[in-house]
C-alpha positions as CSV (number, residue, x, y, z in Angstrom):
1,M,121.1,119.6,129.1
2,L,121.8,116.1,127.1
3,W,118.9,115.1,129.3
4,L,116.8,118.3,128.2
5,S,117.9,117.4,124.6
6,A,116.9,113.6,124.5
7,A,113.5,114.9,126.1
8,T,113.1,117.2,123.3
9,A,113.8,115.0,120.8
10,A,111.4,112.3,121.9
11,V,108.2,114.3,121.8
12,A,108.9,115.5,118.1
13,R,106.8,114.5,115.7
14,E,107.6,113.3,111.8
15,I,105.8,114.8,108.9
16,T,107.1,112.9,105.8
17,I,106.1,114.7,102.4
18,Y,106.1,112.4,99.4
19,R,105.7,113.9,95.9
20,D,104.8,111.4,93.2
21,D,105.3,111.6,89.4
22,F,103.5,114.7,89.0
23,G,104.6,116.7,92.2
24,T,101.3,115.9,94.1
25,P,102.2,116.4,97.8
26,H,101.3,113.0,99.7
27,I,101.4,113.8,103.4
28,Y,102.1,111.5,106.4
29,A,101.7,112.3,110.1
30,T,100.8,111.2,113.2
31,T,97.7,113.8,113.7
32,A,95.7,115.9,111.8
33,E,97.3,119.0,113.1
34,D,100.5,117.7,111.9
35,A,99.0,116.7,108.3
36,C,98.4,120.5,108.1
37,Y,101.6,121.3,108.8
38,G,103.0,119.5,106.3
39,L,100.3,121.1,103.6
40,G,101.2,124.4,104.7
41,Y,104.8,123.5,103.8
42,A,104.3,122.4,100.6
43,Q,101.7,124.8,99.2
44,A,104.5,127.5,100.4
45,E,107.0,125.6,98.8
46,D,105.0,125.1,95.5
47,R,102.9,128.7,95.8
48,L,104.4,131.0,98.0
49,E,103.3,133.9,96.4
50,E,99.8,132.8,95.4
51,L,99.5,131.5,98.9
52,L,100.4,135.2,100.5
53,T,98.5,137.0,97.9
54,Q,95.3,134.8,98.9
55,Y,95.4,136.3,102.5
56,R,95.7,139.8,101.2
57,R,92.6,139.2,98.6
58,A,91.0,138.4,102.0
59,T,91.7,141.3,104.3
60,G,91.5,143.9,101.1
61,T,95.1,144.8,101.0
62,L,95.8,144.3,97.3
63,S,96.5,147.6,96.1
64,E,99.1,148.3,98.9
65,V,101.4,146.0,97.1
66,F,100.1,145.6,93.5
67,G,98.8,148.9,92.7
68,P,95.0,149.7,91.8
69,E,95.0,148.1,88.8
70,G,92.5,145.7,87.4
71,Q,90.1,144.8,90.3
72,N,92.9,145.1,93.0
73,L,91.3,148.6,94.7
74,Q,87.4,147.4,93.8
75,N,88.2,143.8,95.4
76,D,89.9,145.8,98.5
77,Y,86.7,147.9,99.0
78,R,84.7,144.8,99.0
79,Q,86.5,143.0,101.2
80,R,85.9,146.1,103.6
81,L,82.6,146.2,103.0
82,W,81.9,142.8,103.9
83,R,84.4,143.0,106.7
84,H,86.4,139.9,106.4
85,A,89.2,140.9,108.7
86,E,87.7,142.5,111.1
87,I,85.0,139.5,111.9
88,A,87.6,137.0,111.7
89,R,90.2,138.8,113.8
90,Q,87.5,139.3,116.4
91,K,85.3,136.0,116.4
92,Y,88.9,133.9,116.0
93,P,89.1,133.0,119.6
94,E,85.6,131.6,119.5
95,L,86.8,128.8,117.1
96,S,87.1,125.6,118.9
97,P,90.5,124.6,120.1
98,K,90.7,121.8,116.9
99,S,90.0,124.2,114.6
100,R,92.5,126.6,115.8
101,A,95.2,124.3,116.3
102,I,94.6,123.1,112.6
103,I,94.9,126.5,111.6
104,E,98.0,127.4,113.3
105,A,99.8,124.4,112.3
106,F,99.0,125.1,108.9
107,L,100.9,128.5,109.5
108,D,103.6,127.1,111.3
109,G,104.5,125.0,108.2
110,V,104.1,128.0,105.9
111,R,106.6,129.9,108.5
112,K,108.9,126.8,108.4
113,F,109.3,127.0,104.6
114,M,109.7,130.6,104.9
115,S,112.1,130.6,107.5
116,E,114.2,128.0,105.2
117,H,114.1,130.1,102.3
118,P,114.4,133.6,103.1
119,D,115.3,134.4,99.4
120,K,111.7,133.4,98.0
121,V,109.9,135.7,100.6
122,P,108.6,138.7,98.6
123,A,109.6,141.7,100.4
124,W,105.6,142.7,100.4
125,A,104.8,139.5,102.7
126,P,102.1,140.0,105.6
127,K,102.9,139.2,108.7
128,L,101.0,136.1,108.8
129,E,98.0,135.8,111.9
130,P,95.5,133.1,112.1
131,W,92.7,134.9,111.5
132,M,93.9,135.7,108.4
133,V,92.9,132.0,107.6
134,V,89.2,132.4,109.1
135,A,88.9,135.7,107.0
136,L,90.2,133.8,103.4
137,S,87.6,131.0,104.2
138,R,84.9,133.7,104.3
139,Y,86.3,135.5,101.1
140,A,86.2,132.3,99.7
141,I,82.2,131.5,99.8
142,W,81.2,135.0,99.6
143,G,80.4,135.4,95.9
144,W,77.8,133.0,95.9
145,P,75.6,134.5,98.2
146,E,76.8,138.1,97.2
147,G,75.8,137.0,93.7
148,E,72.6,135.6,94.9
149,A,71.4,139.3,96.7
150,G,73.2,140.9,93.9
151,S,70.8,139.1,91.1
152,D,67.9,140.8,93.2
153,L,69.2,144.4,93.0
154,K,69.6,143.9,89.5
155,R,65.8,143.1,89.0
156,G,65.4,146.2,90.7
157,G,67.3,148.1,88.0
158,I,70.5,148.5,89.5
159,T,73.7,146.7,87.9
160,P,76.0,145.2,90.7
161,D,79.5,144.8,90.0
162,P,80.2,141.5,88.6
163,I,80.7,138.2,90.4
164,E,82.8,135.7,89.4
165,Y,81.0,132.8,87.1
166,H,80.6,129.9,89.1
167,G,80.1,126.1,87.4
168,S,80.7,122.8,87.6
169,N,79.6,118.9,87.2
170,E,78.9,116.5,89.7
171,W,77.5,113.0,89.6
172,L,76.7,109.8,91.5
173,V,76.2,106.3,90.6
174,G,74.9,103.9,93.0
175,P,76.0,100.3,93.5
176,S,73.6,98.7,91.5
177,R,74.7,100.5,88.3
178,T,78.4,99.7,88.4
179,K,80.2,96.8,87.9
180,D,82.1,97.0,91.1
181,K,79.2,97.2,92.7
182,A,80.7,100.2,94.9
183,P,79.4,104.0,94.1
184,I,81.1,105.9,91.7
185,A,81.5,109.5,92.1
186,L,82.8,112.6,90.1
187,I,84.0,115.7,91.5
188,D,84.6,118.5,88.9
189,P,84.5,122.1,90.1
190,H,84.2,124.8,87.1
191,L,86.1,127.8,88.1
192,S,89.1,129.9,86.7
193,W,92.4,128.4,86.4
194,Y,93.9,131.6,87.8
195,G,93.6,133.2,91.3
196,T,91.7,132.3,94.0
197,F,90.3,129.4,93.0
198,R,93.6,127.6,91.7
199,F,93.1,124.7,93.4
200,Y,95.9,122.8,95.0
201,E,96.0,119.1,95.1
202,A,97.1,116.6,98.2
203,R,96.8,114.0,99.9
204,L,96.6,113.9,103.8
205,Y,97.1,111.2,106.5
206,G,96.9,112.3,110.0
207,G,95.1,110.4,112.5
208,E,91.6,110.5,111.9
209,L,92.0,112.9,108.8
210,E,92.5,110.8,105.7
211,F,91.6,112.6,102.7
212,S,92.6,113.0,98.9
213,G,91.5,116.1,97.1
214,F,91.8,119.8,96.3
215,A,92.3,122.6,98.7
216,I,92.0,126.5,98.0
217,V,95.6,128.0,98.5
218,G,96.2,129.7,101.7
219,L,93.6,127.3,103.5
220,P,94.3,124.1,105.6
221,L,91.4,121.7,104.5
222,P,90.6,120.9,101.0
223,P,86.4,121.2,100.7
224,M,86.3,119.0,98.0
225,G,87.5,114.8,97.4
226,H,87.1,112.2,99.3
227,S,87.7,110.5,102.5
228,R,88.4,106.9,103.2
229,Y,84.5,107.1,103.9
230,C,82.8,109.6,102.0
231,S,83.4,111.6,98.8
232,I,82.1,115.5,98.7
233,A,81.1,117.2,95.4
234,F,79.6,121.0,95.0
235,T,78.1,122.4,92.1
236,T,76.7,126.1,91.5
237,G,72.8,126.4,92.7
238,G,71.0,126.1,95.2
239,P,68.2,127.6,97.5
240,D,67.9,131.2,97.6
241,T,70.1,132.4,101.0
242,S,70.2,136.1,100.5
243,D,68.6,139.4,100.0
244,C,68.4,142.9,98.8
245,Y,66.7,146.0,100.6
246,V,65.8,149.0,99.6
247,E,65.9,151.7,102.0
248,E,64.3,155.1,102.5
249,V,66.5,157.6,103.0
250,N,65.7,161.2,104.6
251,P,65.7,163.7,101.9
252,A,67.4,166.3,104.8
253,N,69.8,163.6,105.9
254,R,71.3,161.0,103.7
255,R,72.5,159.3,107.0
256,Q,68.9,158.4,107.8
257,Y,66.7,156.1,106.7
258,R,63.1,155.4,107.7
259,Y,62.1,152.3,110.0
260,D,58.7,151.7,111.5
261,G,58.0,155.4,111.1
262,K,60.7,156.7,113.0
263,W,64.3,158.1,111.3
264,L,67.5,155.8,112.5
265,E,71.2,157.0,112.0
266,M,73.3,154.4,109.7
267,T,76.3,153.5,111.3
268,V,79.5,155.1,108.9
269,R,83.0,153.4,108.9
270,N,85.6,154.7,108.3
271,E,88.2,152.7,106.1
272,I,91.6,153.9,105.0
273,I,92.9,151.7,102.1
274,R,96.3,152.1,101.1
275,V,97.2,152.3,97.5
276,R,100.5,152.0,95.8
277,E,100.9,154.6,93.1
278,G,105.0,154.0,91.4
279,A,107.0,154.4,94.4
280,K,104.9,155.6,96.8
281,I,101.9,154.8,99.0
282,V,98.6,157.0,99.0
283,E,96.1,156.6,101.4
284,K,92.5,156.3,100.0
285,K,90.1,157.3,102.4
286,V,86.5,155.6,101.9
287,E,83.2,156.0,104.2
288,I,80.8,152.9,104.4
289,D,77.3,153.7,105.0
290,D,75.9,150.5,107.0
291,T,72.0,150.0,108.1
292,R,70.1,147.2,110.1
293,H,70.0,145.2,106.8
294,G,73.8,145.5,105.7
295,P,76.4,147.4,103.9
296,I,74.7,150.1,101.5
297,V,76.1,149.2,98.0
298,A,74.0,151.6,95.9
299,R,71.9,154.7,95.7
300,R,69.5,156.1,93.6
301,G,67.6,159.5,94.7
302,N,66.5,159.0,98.1
303,Q,66.9,155.1,98.1
304,A,69.5,153.0,99.6
305,Y,69.9,149.6,98.5
306,C,71.8,147.1,100.9
307,L,72.5,143.5,100.8
308,K,71.5,141.2,103.4
309,L,73.6,137.8,104.0
310,P,73.1,135.3,106.6
311,Y,76.6,134.6,106.4
312,F,77.9,138.2,107.5
313,D,78.8,136.9,111.0
314,R,79.6,133.4,110.4
315,V,83.5,132.3,110.6
316,G,82.7,128.0,110.7
317,V,83.5,127.2,107.7
318,L,86.6,125.5,108.3
319,E,85.1,123.9,111.3
320,Q,82.7,122.0,109.5
321,L,85.0,121.4,106.7
322,Y,87.2,119.2,109.3
323,R,84.0,117.5,110.2
324,M,82.8,116.9,106.7
325,D,86.3,115.7,105.6
326,T,86.4,113.4,108.8
327,A,82.9,111.8,108.6
328,K,82.5,108.0,108.5
329,N,79.1,107.5,107.0
330,L,76.2,109.4,105.8
331,A,74.5,110.1,109.5
332,E,78.2,111.8,110.2
333,M,78.4,113.8,107.4
334,K,74.4,115.3,107.9
335,Q,75.4,116.0,111.3
336,A,78.7,117.9,110.0
337,L,76.4,119.6,107.3
338,A,74.0,120.7,109.8
339,P,75.4,124.1,110.9
340,L,75.1,125.4,107.7
341,Q,78.3,127.1,107.2
342,L,79.0,126.6,103.4
343,M,77.8,128.9,101.0
344,E,74.7,127.7,98.8
345,Q,75.5,124.9,96.7
346,N,74.1,121.5,95.3
347,I,76.0,119.4,97.4
348,M,76.4,115.3,96.8
349,I,77.9,112.7,99.0
350,G,78.7,108.9,98.3
351,T,79.6,106.4,101.2
352,V,81.5,103.3,100.9
353,Q,78.6,101.6,102.7
354,G,76.7,102.2,99.2
355,D,74.8,105.6,100.1
356,I,74.3,108.0,97.4
357,Y,73.0,111.8,98.5
358,Y,72.4,115.1,97.4
359,V,70.8,118.4,99.5
360,R,70.0,121.8,98.5
361,Y,72.4,123.6,100.6
362,G,72.6,126.9,102.3
363,R,71.5,129.2,104.9
364,V,68.1,130.0,103.9
365,P,65.9,132.7,105.9
366,V,62.4,132.1,106.9
367,R,60.9,135.3,104.9
368,P,57.5,136.8,106.1
369,A,54.2,136.4,103.1
370,G,53.4,139.5,101.3
371,F,57.0,140.6,99.8
372,D,58.7,139.4,96.2
373,F,62.0,138.8,97.9
374,K,63.3,138.1,94.4
375,R,63.3,142.3,94.0
376,P,64.5,144.7,96.6
377,V,62.1,144.8,99.3
378,P,61.0,147.8,101.5
379,G,63.3,147.9,104.0
380,N,61.2,150.6,105.9
381,T,58.8,148.1,108.1
382,S,59.6,145.6,110.3
383,K,57.2,143.3,108.3
384,S,59.8,142.6,105.7
385,E,62.3,141.4,108.5
386,W,63.7,137.5,108.4
387,Q,62.1,135.2,110.8
388,G,64.6,133.1,111.3
389,L,66.4,130.2,109.2
390,H,65.3,127.2,107.9
391,K,67.3,124.2,109.6
392,F,69.1,121.8,107.7
393,Q,66.0,119.4,107.7
394,D,63.9,121.9,106.2
395,L,66.2,121.4,102.6
396,L,65.4,120.0,99.8
397,Q,67.2,116.1,99.9
398,V,67.7,113.0,97.9
399,E,69.2,109.8,99.4
400,N,69.7,106.6,96.9
401,P,67.3,107.3,94.2
402,P,65.1,104.3,92.8
403,R,66.9,105.1,89.3
404,G,70.5,104.6,91.2
405,Y,72.3,107.5,90.0
406,M,72.1,111.4,90.1
407,Q,73.9,114.3,88.5
408,N,73.7,118.0,89.2
409,C,75.7,120.1,86.6
410,N,74.3,123.1,87.6
411,V,70.7,122.6,86.9
412,S,67.0,122.8,88.9
413,P,66.6,119.6,91.3
414,Q,63.7,117.9,88.9
415,F,66.4,117.3,86.0
416,M,68.9,115.4,88.2
417,V,67.6,111.6,86.8
418,R,65.5,111.0,83.8
419,G,61.4,110.6,85.6
420,N,59.6,112.2,88.1
421,L,62.3,112.4,91.1
422,I,61.3,115.8,92.2
423,D,58.3,117.5,91.6
424,P,58.6,120.9,91.3
425,Q,54.8,121.7,92.1
426,A,55.6,120.1,95.5
427,W,57.9,123.3,96.1
428,K,55.4,125.8,95.2
429,S,54.7,127.0,98.6
430,R,58.3,127.0,99.5
431,P,60.1,128.6,96.3
432,D,63.2,130.0,98.3
433,L,64.3,126.2,99.4
434,F,63.5,125.1,95.7
435,N,64.9,127.8,93.9
436,G,65.0,126.4,90.6
437,Y,63.5,126.5,87.1
438,W,60.2,126.8,86.0
439,S,60.2,128.0,82.3
440,L,62.5,130.2,80.6
441,E,60.7,133.2,81.3
442,Q,60.4,132.2,85.4
443,R,63.5,130.6,86.7
444,S,66.2,130.6,89.7
445,D,68.3,128.0,88.1
446,N,69.2,126.5,84.7
447,P,66.9,123.6,83.0
448,L,68.4,120.7,81.6
449,H,71.3,122.5,79.1
450,Q,73.5,121.0,77.1
451,R,76.4,119.8,79.3
452,A,73.7,117.9,82.1
453,A,71.6,116.7,79.3
454,M,74.5,115.0,77.6
455,V,75.6,114.1,81.0
456,L,72.2,112.4,82.0
457,E,72.0,111.0,78.6
458,L,75.4,108.8,79.3
459,L,74.5,107.8,83.1
460,A,71.3,106.7,82.1
461,G,72.7,104.6,79.8
462,A,75.3,102.8,81.4
463,S,73.8,100.1,83.6
464,S,77.1,98.4,84.7
465,M,79.5,101.3,84.9
466,T,83.2,100.6,85.0
467,I,85.5,102.9,86.2
468,E,87.0,103.4,82.5
469,Q,83.4,104.2,81.3
470,A,83.2,106.6,84.2
471,M,86.1,108.5,83.3
472,A,84.7,108.8,79.9
473,I,82.0,110.3,80.8
474,A,83.6,112.6,82.8
475,E,86.1,113.8,80.3
476,S,83.3,113.5,77.5
477,P,83.7,115.9,74.3
478,A,80.1,115.1,73.0
479,V,77.6,117.7,72.1
480,Y,74.1,117.2,73.2
481,G,71.5,117.2,70.3
482,A,73.7,118.1,67.4
483,D,72.1,114.5,65.8
484,V,69.2,116.5,65.6
485,W,70.2,119.2,64.0
486,Q,72.4,117.0,61.5
487,K,68.8,115.4,60.4
488,R,67.6,118.6,59.8
489,L,70.6,119.5,57.8
490,A,70.2,116.6,55.9
491,S,66.9,117.5,54.9
492,A,67.1,121.2,53.9
493,W,70.4,120.4,51.9
494,A,68.5,118.1,49.9
495,G,66.2,120.7,48.7
496,A,68.5,123.6,48.1
497,D,69.0,125.0,44.7
498,A,71.5,124.0,42.3
499,K,73.9,127.5,42.9
500,L,74.2,127.0,46.7
501,K,75.2,123.3,46.2
502,A,77.7,124.4,43.5
503,D,79.3,126.5,46.5
504,K,82.6,124.3,47.3
505,H,82.6,125.9,50.8
506,V,79.5,125.2,51.6
507,A,79.3,121.9,50.4
508,E,82.4,121.0,51.9
509,M,81.0,122.1,55.3
510,V,77.5,120.2,54.7
511,T,79.9,116.8,54.0
512,L,82.1,117.7,57.5
513,I,79.1,118.0,59.8
514,Q,77.0,114.9,58.0
515,N,80.0,113.0,58.9
516,W,80.9,114.3,61.8
517,N,80.8,111.8,65.3
518,C,79.0,114.8,66.9
519,R,82.0,115.3,69.6
520,C,84.5,118.0,70.1
521,D,87.9,115.8,69.7
522,A,91.0,117.4,69.4
523,D,92.0,115.6,66.1
524,G,88.2,116.1,64.8
525,T,87.0,118.5,61.9
526,G,83.2,118.6,62.1
527,A,83.2,120.4,65.6
528,I,84.4,123.7,63.7
529,A,82.0,123.6,60.6
530,Y,78.8,122.8,63.2
531,L,80.3,125.6,65.3
532,F,80.3,128.3,63.0
533,W,77.1,126.6,61.4
534,K,75.1,127.2,64.4
535,D,76.4,130.8,65.4
536,Q,74.7,132.2,62.7
537,F,71.3,131.3,63.8
538,P,69.0,134.1,65.7
539,P,69.3,134.4,69.2
540,K,66.1,132.6,70.0
541,V,67.6,129.0,68.5
542,K,70.9,129.6,70.4
543,A,68.9,130.2,73.5
544,Y,66.8,126.9,73.0
545,D,69.8,125.3,72.0
546,K,72.1,126.6,75.0
547,A,69.0,125.4,77.2
548,G,68.9,121.3,75.9
549,F,65.5,122.4,74.0
550,P,65.0,121.0,70.4
551,P,64.8,123.4,67.7
552,P,62.4,125.9,67.9
553,K,58.9,126.1,65.3
554,E,60.8,129.2,63.8
555,V,63.3,126.9,62.1
556,D,62.9,126.2,58.8
557,N,65.1,125.0,55.8
558,P,65.7,128.7,54.4
559,M,66.6,129.6,57.6
560,I,68.7,126.3,58.4
561,L,70.6,127.2,54.5
562,A,71.0,130.8,55.0
563,A,72.9,130.0,58.4
564,L,75.0,127.6,56.2
565,K,76.2,130.1,54.0
566,Q,76.9,132.4,56.5
567,G,78.8,130.1,58.5
568,A,81.0,128.9,55.4
569,E,81.8,132.7,54.8
570,K,82.6,133.2,58.6
571,L,84.8,130.2,58.7
572,V,86.8,130.5,55.4
573,A,87.6,134.2,56.6
574,A,88.8,133.5,60.1
575,L,90.8,130.5,58.9
576,G,91.4,130.1,55.3
577,R,89.7,126.7,55.1
578,V,86.6,125.0,56.3
579,D,88.5,121.4,57.7
580,V,90.0,123.0,60.3
581,R,90.5,120.6,63.7
582,W,89.0,121.8,66.6
583,G,92.6,121.4,68.7
584,D,94.0,123.6,66.1
585,V,91.9,126.2,67.5
586,Y,91.4,125.2,71.5
587,R,94.3,124.6,73.3
588,V,95.4,124.1,77.2
589,G,98.2,125.9,78.3
590,R,99.4,128.3,80.8
591,A,98.5,131.9,80.5
592,G,101.9,134.0,79.0
593,S,103.8,130.5,78.2
594,L,104.8,129.6,74.6
595,R,103.6,126.0,75.2
596,D,100.2,124.5,74.8
597,W,98.3,121.5,73.4
598,P,95.3,120.7,71.7
599,V,92.4,120.0,73.8
600,S,89.1,118.1,73.6
601,G,85.8,119.5,74.6
602,G,84.5,122.9,76.1
603,S,82.4,125.5,76.7
604,V,82.1,127.7,73.8
605,D,79.8,130.0,71.7
606,G,76.5,127.8,71.5
607,M,78.1,124.6,72.6
608,A,78.9,123.2,75.8
609,T,80.4,119.4,76.1
610,P,80.3,117.4,79.6
611,R,83.9,118.2,79.5
612,A,83.7,122.2,80.5
613,I,86.8,124.6,79.5
614,S,86.7,128.1,79.2
615,F,87.8,129.9,76.3
616,D,87.7,133.6,74.9
617,S,85.1,133.9,72.2
618,I,85.9,132.9,68.5
619,E,84.0,135.5,67.2
620,N,85.5,137.9,64.6
621,K,88.9,136.5,65.6
622,K,91.3,136.1,62.3
623,N,93.3,132.5,62.7
624,P,92.1,132.4,66.5
625,H,94.4,130.3,69.0
626,L,92.6,130.0,71.9
627,V,94.3,128.4,75.1
628,G,91.7,127.6,78.1
629,H,91.8,129.8,81.0
630,G,88.5,128.0,83.2
631,G,86.3,125.2,83.4
632,Q,87.5,121.7,84.9
633,A,89.7,123.1,87.8
634,A,90.1,120.1,89.3
635,M,88.6,116.9,88.8
636,Q,88.5,113.7,90.8
637,V,86.9,110.6,89.7
638,V,86.4,108.1,92.9
639,L,85.6,104.8,93.1
640,L,83.8,104.3,96.7
641,A,85.3,100.5,97.5
642,N,86.6,99.7,100.5
643,P,89.1,101.3,100.6
644,P,88.4,103.8,97.9
645,K,90.5,104.7,94.8
646,S,90.5,107.4,93.0
647,W,92.0,109.6,90.1
648,S,92.4,112.9,89.2
649,V,93.6,115.8,87.2
650,L,94.6,119.6,87.4
651,P,94.2,121.6,84.3
652,L,97.8,123.2,84.4
653,G,100.7,121.9,86.9
654,E,101.0,121.9,90.6
655,I,103.9,124.0,91.4
656,D,104.2,127.8,89.7
657,D,107.9,127.9,89.3
658,P,108.3,127.8,85.5
659,K,111.3,126.0,85.9
660,S,109.7,123.1,87.7
661,P,108.7,120.1,85.7
662,H,105.4,120.1,87.3
663,Y,104.6,123.9,85.9
664,D,102.3,122.2,83.1
665,D,103.4,118.8,82.9
666,Q,99.6,117.8,83.6
667,A,98.4,120.1,80.6
668,E,100.5,118.3,78.4
669,K,100.7,114.7,79.5
670,L,97.1,114.6,81.1
671,F,94.8,116.9,80.2
672,S,95.3,117.8,76.7
673,K,95.0,113.6,76.2
674,S,91.8,113.7,78.4
675,R,93.8,111.4,81.0
676,L,93.3,111.1,84.9
677,K,96.2,109.8,87.1
678,S,95.8,107.5,90.0
679,T,96.2,109.3,93.7
680,Y,97.6,106.2,94.9
681,F,95.2,106.9,98.1
682,L,95.7,104.9,101.0
683,D,98.4,102.7,99.2
684,R,102.1,103.7,99.9
685,P,104.0,100.9,98.4
686,E,102.4,101.7,95.0
687,L,103.2,105.3,95.7
688,L,106.8,104.8,96.4
689,K,107.0,103.4,93.2
690,H,105.9,106.5,91.3
691,L,108.0,108.9,93.3
692,G,109.1,111.8,91.2
693,A,111.5,113.1,94.2
694,K,113.0,112.5,97.4
695,P,110.7,112.7,100.3
696,K,111.0,115.6,102.6
697,T,111.0,114.7,106.8
698,L,109.9,117.5,108.6
699,T,109.9,117.7,112.5
700,R,107.4,119.8,114.7
701,N,107.3,119.7,118.3
């Protein structure tokens, strides 16, 4: 027995979790699997209920625990529609041994914490199964292709279920334009601060896995961040991956549809959704009809509408993420991206070798000619069927552009740099790969809107960027085009009549706007005055402003002055005075908390700064006190030296326990002050100087 104990101890491996002074876990292990074990333990320690909720979201079992309220029942139906649980369970054995080992190690870490702290495990916790992690990886990417197909459905006159807004900033500056002669990368996803995409920050060191980034709670690998070799950033956009088909339904049998002259039977799936109603559980039976093109999401007369996604049977997200997180150069990163398992995105990669790279990424069908795939296409003929998928090599890609920088803050590719990097006309024959902007009336992506235009201006003006300048651009609260409007205001005000000039509130508003620095600084007063003024213009003017265009020709001095008077009246009615500081209205803090702090920047009615923060609308609110709920969800600025250095921030805090010092410490000490913290990447000696808790050592056999 002594010999057996000694042998067992000899093969046990240690995993050490260090917590820095903001509670971020730095996990040191021998293998990638052990590092993911540590991540599972840390996520469970910090956000156990959220982690368990994630698996219920992905498997469509929220209503069983939390009732049908909100979007729970709709979410459960949606996940049954797309069969995430069924496909993940069925295909889990097909994953590589490495992927399964990482998933199972992660769940072992979660179970380890739960076994040590049974008092923290909710009664509704599901039995954890590895396939649930795969289901969650599918669920996490689904909103993008589902939203793409839903847009086609909407153009057919049917409004689909709403999809959560997705936005982001990303940019790369090459070594020729940085002081350190190494690329600088911004990773800045803009998503809700609550729910599925409330990111979890961690550093992972185990074998070939050395990564600083942000994970979705419940998943073992971070999709965004940087390794020893590469940075990875995503923003919403990309090629056209998904479609809507309209089926011709048999008037005599609603479960038959015509295809090449024959009536085919729909596949009918029976699902039972368990729903909590008070103290009891009620089973709701639903029937889901499928055709060869996918599940039916709407019916109208003798027509049925299906959404077709090329991700429907895919389960390779985590396999691809591991390859991306461990790629050692751009060539290996391209090989990792080639399986096309991730949703449509603008992906930017920087490397320590000095490369900056962009790909307009996704699984893109090869579509037949003769159909408008931006609207529901006829499903009654084989002539409209996809003819395969485009290869990775077909996608729009840019490598080391001559100008030495790129940004994609949710814009069409031709706006990534100043000048003619990409000619949209060259992609006219491949519109689904470009899937971009042609005009305000014809577009599948955004023009150079305010946020992106300001970023582009700042990047173009930085010829020897320091890391401090990079952080300032990433956090910039500057308003693009505001200087143009200041000049128009000055001209209009010079010709204003005496009565208007005698209005003290209007006169004060003019002074504030004219003296304003064109930034939404928390302690500045001009931005609120500017916001209320600009909000009074007609919709076309607002649309031009939002798109980053100069004022349209309809804007004249009488319009400017009328908006000024109306804005002053509304501002005084809402806040009692004109000289209101931005941070008196716009705040950051946990929802439901009594603590919040002033914050700079934001995406608000008619204004969008590079620093994106989502707030409720200020319109028609008395004494508004608006706390951010989305936007910059997990920012990292990376200097791709060898080894890299990086700085990061979360908008709230790492840990969900309100009693923890890390519940909202980043909101107070960093986010509200436009600061980032060091990640101490690959620098254990420096990390040890900044520990916020005693290290925890786990053992794993």
